[in-house]
N, C-alpha and C positions, 0 to 999 in steps of 0.2 A: 327369674330368667329361665330360659330353656336349657336343658341339659345337653352337652355336646353330643352325647351318645344317643339322644332322642328318646330317653326314657323320662317320664314325668314322675315326680315325687308323690309320696302318699298324701300329702297336704295340698297338692295341686288338683286333686280330684274335686269336682264341684259338690259332690254328695257330702264328702268329709268336711269341706269348708262351710257348707250350709249348716251342718250339725254343730260344728265348733262355733260359728257365729251366733247360733240360737242359744247355745249354752252361756256363751259370755254375756249376751243381751239379758238373758234371765237372771244371771248373777247381778248385773247392773240395775236391773229393776228391783231386785231384793235389796240391794244396797240403798237405792234411793227411798224405798218404802220405809226401811229402817230409819234412815235420816230424817224423813218427814214425821214419822211416828215419835221419835225419840227427841226431836228438835236438835239434832246434831247436824248442822249444815255441811260440815266436812264430809260426812258420809253421803249426803245428798249430792254434793259436787262430785264426789268419787264415783257415785252411781251413774250420773250423767255422762262422766267421761268414759266409763266402762261400756255403756250403752253405745255411745258414738264409736268406740273401737270395735265393738261387736258388729255395728252396722257396716263399718269399713272393711270388715273381714269377709264379707258375703261373697258368693261365687261370681257375682258380676265384676268384681275387681280382678279377675284373673286375666292376665295379658299375656299373649304368646307371640 
């Protein structure tokens, strides 16, 4: 939501959100690969969920 004073927060900047979303997606991919290689399906599902959360964090999700 927008700040009443008109100032935007640090995490509302598109560049910051893009970087954070890429980091979260990279962590999710690593979790998924570890889950596939080791045969631990819990890690695979956690990786899929983290990738989805990272995709939802992208700068296109900013609403003002």
